[in-house]
N, C-alpha and C positions, 0 to 999 in steps of 0.2 A: 293147652289141651283141655277139653271140656271136662268140668268137674262132675262127679257122680252125685246122685241124690240118695238120701236115706229114706226110711219108711215114712217119716214126717215130711217128705218131699222138700227137704232143705239140702242145699249144697254142702258138701263136706270135702275136706282136703284129702286127696289120695296121697299114698306114700310118695308117688312120682312128684306131686305138687310140692311136698315139703322139701324134697331134694333140689328141685328146681329153684325154689325160694332161697335155699341156703348157699348156693354156689355164687362165685364172683362173676362168672361169665354171663353175659346177656343171652336170653333165649326168647325167641318168638316163634309161633307157628301160624300158618296160613291155611285157608281152604282152597278149593280149586278155582275160586273166584278172586283170589289174591287178597282176600280180606283176613286181617289179623284175628286170630281166635284165642290166642293167649300171649301173655307178655309178662315175664317174670320181673322180680324186684330189681335185679341188676340191670335189666333192660331200661327200667325206668330211670335208674340212676345215671347210666351212661348217655342215654339219648335226651334226658330231661323231659320226656313225655309221660304224663301219668297214665297208668294202665287203662283207666276208664275212658281216656280220650283215644287210646291206641286201638283198642278191641273194636272191631266192626269197620275200621277204616282200611283203605288200601295200603299195603305195606310200603309202597313207594312214597306215600304221604307221611308216613310215620318214621320209616327208616331211610333217611335221605342219605344214600350212599353213592360213592364215586362209581360203583358197579351197577347202579340202577340203569335200566334201559336194556340195550342190546347186549351189554357185558353181564347182565344179572346172573349171578352164580346159582341162585335158586331156581331160576328159570331153565338154566342148562341142566340142573340136576333132575327136575321134573320132566324134562324132555329125554334125557338119556337114561335116567334111573341110577346114575353114578354120583357119589357124593363129591363135593369140593372140600378139600381139607387145607386149613391155614392159608387161605388167600389173603394177601395184604390189600387193604383198601382204606378209605377214610369216610367218616360220616360227618354231617353237619347237625349238631345238636339244636335243642330248642332255642338256645340263646344266639345261635349263629356261629359257634366256635367249630373249628375243624378238628376232629378227633381221629388219630390214627388207630386202625383195628386190624385184627386178624380174625377171619371169619371161616366157618365150616357149614356145609349144608347137607341135608339129608331128606329122604322121601318118608312121608307119614302114611302108614297103612292101617286098615281096620283088622279086626280079628279074622276075617276071611282073606286077607292079603290084597284087598282092593286099595288102590291109591286114593286117599281122601285129602291130601295137601302135602305141605313141606315144612320142614323146620330148619331154623338158622340159628346158630350160636355165634356169638361174637366177643372178642376180648379186647378191653380198652388198653392200648399200647402207649398211652400218653407217658407214663413213667419211664418206660423202656425207651421211648423216643428222646425224653429229656436226658436220660442217662447216656444215650448214644451221642447227643450233641455235646454233653459235658465231657465225655471222653474224647470226642473229636477236638473239642476246644483245647484239650491239653497239649494236642499235637499241632495246633494252628495258632499263629498270632499274625494279625493282618494277613500279608501274602507269604509269610514264612511257614514252612511245614517241616516238622521234625519230631521223631520219637526218641532221639538220642539224649541220654542224661546230661551230655555236655551242652547241648543246645537247650535243653529244659531249664538249666540254671541261667542262661541268657534270657529265655522267655520270662523267667521270674522277675528279673530286674529291669527289663525294657520299658514297661509302663511307668516305673518311677523315674528312669532316666529321660523318658520323653517329656514327662511333666515339668522337668527342670529346664533352665535356660542355658545350662553349662555346656562348654565346648566338649565334643566327643572325638575320641581317636578310635577308629575302627582298624584292627590289625588282622591280617590273614593273607594266605596264599592267594595268587590270582584264581578267580573263578569260585571263590567260596561265598559269594553273595553279599559282599560288603554294600554295595549300592542298594540292594533290597532291604538290608537291615536299616540303612539310612532312611530310605523311603518309609519304612515301618515306623521308625522313630518319629518322623514328621507327621505321618497319618494319625499317630497316637497323642501328639502333642497339642496344646492349645493354639498352635499355629496351623493347624491342618487345613484351614480354609485359605491360608496364604500360599504364595507359589513355592515350589520345590525346584531349585535350580542346580543341576549337576555340572561339574566341570572337571574334565580329565586333565590333570596338570601335566601329564607326560606327553600328550598328543600335540602340544603346540610349543614352538620356540619361544624363548624367553620374552622377546619383545611383543610378540603376538598375544602371549599370555597375559602380560601386564595390561595390554588395552582390552582384552577380553574381561578380565576381572574388574578393572577400574573404569573402563570406558575412556572416551577422549572428546575433546572440544574440536569445533570446525577450525581448520587451519593448523592443527597440531602437527601435522605431517602432510606430504604430498599426497593428495587423494582424499583427505579428510574434508569433504565438502560440507558436512553438517555434524552436529553433535550425535554421539552415540552413547547411550547409557551402558555401563558395564553390568556384569553379573551380580555384583554387590548391590547395585541400584535396583536391579530386577527382583532381587530377593528380599526387598524390604517387607516386613510383615510376615516372612516365611523362613525358609531354611535354605542355606547354600551348602552344597556337598562338594568338597575339594578332594577328589580322588587322586591317589598316587601323589600325595603331598611330598614325599621323600625325594622327588625329582625336581623340585623347584630350586633354581639357582639362589646362591647366597644373597644377591642384591635384591631379588624379589622376596626372599624370605624376611628381609628387614622391613619391607612395606607391609607385608602380611602380619608382622609382629605388631605394627602400629595399629592396624585395623583391630587386632584381637585386644589390644591394650586400651585404646582410645575410642574405638569404633568409628574412626574417621579415615579418610583417604582422599587423594587427589587425582582425578582424571588427567590423562596426558593432555598438557596444553592448558590446564586450568589455572586460574590465579587465586582460587580459594578452595578450601577443603569441603568435602561432603561427608555426610554421615550415614551410617547403616545400622539397622536394629535386627539384621538377619541372624538367625541362629546358626552357628558354624559347626559342621560335622566334617571331619577329615578322615582319610583312610590311606593306608600304605601296605605293600606287601614286603616292605624292607624293614631291617632292624635299625630303627631311627637312633637308638642309643649308641649303636656301633658307629653310625655315621657321625654322631656328635663327637665321639672319641677320635675320629679320624679328621675332624675339622670340616666336614662336608655339610653339616647341619647345625644351625645355631642352637646352642643349649637353651637360651631364653625362650626361643620359639617352641623348642620341644616341650618344655614344661608348661607353656601356654595352651598347647593343644592337647596335652596329655592329662587333662583335668579328669575326665571320665574315659577309662580304657576298656574296650570290649575286644576280646581275642576270639576270633571265629575259628573252629577246629576245621582241618581238612577233611574232605569226604572220607579218605581212608581210615579216619578215626571215628567216623560216624555212619559206618556201612549199613547199620540197621535202618537208615533213612532211604536207602536206594529203592526198595519196592515202592515206598510211598511217593518218592520223587518221580519214578517211572509213571506211576499212575496218574500223577498231576500233569506230567508232560503229555501223555496220551490223551487225557481229556482236553487239554488245551489244543493239541494238534488236530484232533478229530473236529473240534469246533471251527478251527481256522480252514482246514482242507475239506470239511464236509465228508469226512469218511467215518467208518464204524469199526475201527480196529479195537478189538476187545481186551486184549492183554499181551502178555509175553510168556513164552514156554518156560517150564522149569529149568531146562538146560541153559537157555539164554540168560535167565536170571542168575543162575549159579555162577556163570561167567562173569557177569556184571559185578557180582558180590566178590569174586575173587581178584578183580582187577584193582590196581592201587590208585587210578585217577590222579594222575599228576596235574591234570587241568581242572580237577574238582567238579563242582556242580555244573559249571559252563560246559566242560567236556562231555559230561553225562547227557546234557540236554542236546548237544549236538549230535552225539551218537544215537540217541532215540529219535531225533528228527530225521537223520539219515535212514535209520531202519524203517521209520514210519512211511517215508516217501517210496522206498523200494518194495515194501511189503504189499503183496497182493491178495493175502489171505486174512483170516480173522484175527491171527495172533502173530506177533513177532517171534521168529526163531532164530537159530544160530546163523543160518545162511543170510540173514538180513543185517548181521552185525559187521562192523568194518574189519579189514584184515588185521589192523594193529591189535585187535582184541583176540581174533580167532586163530591166527597163524601159530601153530604149535601149541595152542592152548585150549583146544576144544575139549571139554569134559566128556567122559563116557556117557552115552545116552542111557538113562535109567527109566524104569517104568514109573517110578515115583518122583519125577523131576520136580514138579511144584512142591510136593510134600517134603521132599529132602532139602530144597531151598528154604522152605519155611522153617524146618527143624534147625537148620544152620543159623537162620536168623534169630530164632528164639534162644538158641544156646548162646549166641554172642550178646544178645541183649542181657540175659540173665547173668552171664559172667561179668559184663561191665557194671550192672547194678550191684553185684556182690562185692566187686572191687571198691566201688564208689562208697559202699555202706560198710566197709571193714568186715565183710563176711557175715554181717548181722542179717539173717534171713528175713525176719520181720520187717526190718527197715527197707530191705531190697524189695520185698513184696509191695510195701507202700510206694516206693519210688516208681515201680513198674505198673502200679494201679491194678493189682490183682491180689486175691486173697492169699494168705500165706499157705494154706493147704494146696491151693493150685500150684504156688511155687514149689513146694515140696514134691509134688507129683511130677512136675516137669523136670526138676533136677534129677529125679530117679529115672524118668523115662529117657532123658537126653544123656544121661551118664556123666553128669557135670561133677567135677570134683570140688568139694567144698572144704577140704582139709586145711587148717591153719598150720602153717609151717613156722614152728617156734624156734627161735634162734637159741643155740646152746650157749649157756653162760661159760664164759672164759675165766670167771673169778674163782680163786681157790676156796674150797669149802672150809668153813670154820670149824676148828678142831673142837670136839666136845669137851667141856670143862669137867675134869674129874674131881 
């Protein structure tokens, strides 16, 4: 805004100038020719453009925004007379960096009410964006996504496990994402540029599995016209993932033990051994120790593969992940099918949260894909879910569907965090990534009981000595 002159014809700062210079939001004004007429200190700091260079230039030359041009918020305000409030955008500063901002616009009028230009304020959201990415990073590791405290513990140790060459055993029910964890370990490891070879040991009979793993030489059997390298050969310099290791026969277990102990094997029909340096990750949905006791799994092999053990929780124990997983699936299916389904209704989400998911994440993914295919509206609702979820289990429709589902999710996460932290609210708040006062408020709002139940002592009271 133009500065006033005193009697000596010198410019002086008005109270408005002092205020504008003291705030952290950038502010600039333009005249009706789109030339900058004022530029406060925060605008200089955010854009990297000195005030003396900005004033008198076209605003599009100074304030290089993603909204400049046809989407210009200030142009819209001057056309309609209506302000724009809190519009998200980004600018390119003087050094070429992209800075996220939130901007608002208004009309400038003189004392008679005549429009003489426009004003735009903008706030640097770089810190907010960095915090958002940091918080998002807490819930993502590679292709893994989770808010569950159980999975967060796994996230904490995965980078260290990935950096080591040790054999890993992944244990979990079918559909809990064991192969995804194996791929994440590979991607985080020094071997990430090498191959990742996955083998389902339960999918092939014993003789075929042996040739698949170790390969064969020409003439090893009828039809073997040329040499074929096995999966261990293909995995050199990378990682081999042996899924369903508990289904391997005792005879093949002995050969796998040799690979683990000596890093050597013999292809079918070979006259000499070959070696492999592949990192070995195994997985099972069975109790291998019980199979050892029953004589169905070699004890020495069990201890060889059980060097580093990761137990993946079933989805019923990490239901707080369901909304995030649904969102991830919808993004992927929108991309694959070129559709624009925006989300899921509160009632449908509540039903997903109430279901126990015996097939775990794989079952949830299949359910969302099926609902995605049949949905012709913007949001997935109850009628798009399969009968095994909806028959006799449809919750009552409520006006606050999404809100109630959100409350149920928040309550479940807080209760799990409190249990994990021994009812220590400060520790639970840290685990959830929120301030403790926020946690106290949510506990009160959601009616969560935090009373510690103390056990009654059964020891007799000591008699007071007289």
